[in-house]
C-alpha positions, 0 to 999 in steps of 0.5 A, a space after each residue: 500500499 502507498 505510504 501516502 494513505 492513512 486511516 484515522 477514526 473520524 474526529 468529533 468535529 468532522 461532520 462536514 467531512 462526513 457529509 462530503 464523503 457520504 454525498 460523494 459516495 452516493 454520487 459515485 455508487 448510488 446502488 451501494 448504500 442504504 440512502 439516496 443522494 437526495 436524502 443525504 443532501 436534504 439532511 441538515 449539517 447538524 445531523 452530520 455533526 451529531 453523527 461525527 461526534 457519535 462515531 468518534 467516541 462510541 464503543 459500539 460504532 465508529 467511522 474511519 476516514 481514508 486520507 491520501 496526501 492529507 485529503 479525505 478520500 474514503 470512509 467505512 463504518 464499523 459497528 456491533 449490532 444490538 442482537 444477543 450475538 453482538 455481531 460485528 459489521 463493516 458497512 458503507 465502504 467507499 473509496 474515491 475512484 481516483 485512488 482506488 488503485 492504491 488499495 485504500 479499500 483494503 486499508 479501510 476494511 482492515 483498520 475497521 476489522 482491527 477496531 472490531 476485533 479489539 472490541 471482542 469480535 471473532 467474525 466481521 460481517 458485511 451485507 453486500 448487494 448481490 448486483 454489486 459484483 465488484 464489491 463481492 470480488 473485493 470482499 472475497 479477495 480479503 477473505 470474506 465468504 458466504 455467511 449463510 444469510 440472503 435477504 431483500 434490500 430494504 429500500 429496493 426489495 426487488 434486489 437482494 443482498 448476501 451476508 459475507 463473513 471473515 474470521 478475526 482473532 478477538 483482541 488482535 490486530 490482524 484478520 486470520 
């Protein structure tokens, strides 16, 4: 990976950066996310400010931002669900097209996975739209495989998504 890429957890004051990256991701790949560009654009700045503050401090959910040469160029969400199993997920991965060749997506997924593993996760899950073949190949290359669940996508129920899963060592810094 390029030494010009870094990943940091979002800071509480980065609501504007979160909004910028979220709207860029929806312009680039509107089919890949749980909201529409119109929904994101209609949100008040305070909504993104509150989300950034929450994801900067929460022990249950985080957002990580990819930087290239100091400029925001991607993001990923990571969270523990509220089920008794306390499943760990990565979600909403996006990397700016101009820097995808630098493997920033891999860096984001691995950084989020480390955070989840440090929180006790032994498996990392990701829901991926079946039609998003690039994402399926990407996650497969990172060691994710079928998680045994398949369901309609809530906002487009005629389309389906598959749960992918990868093992990690709880409390350790690298997937296995």
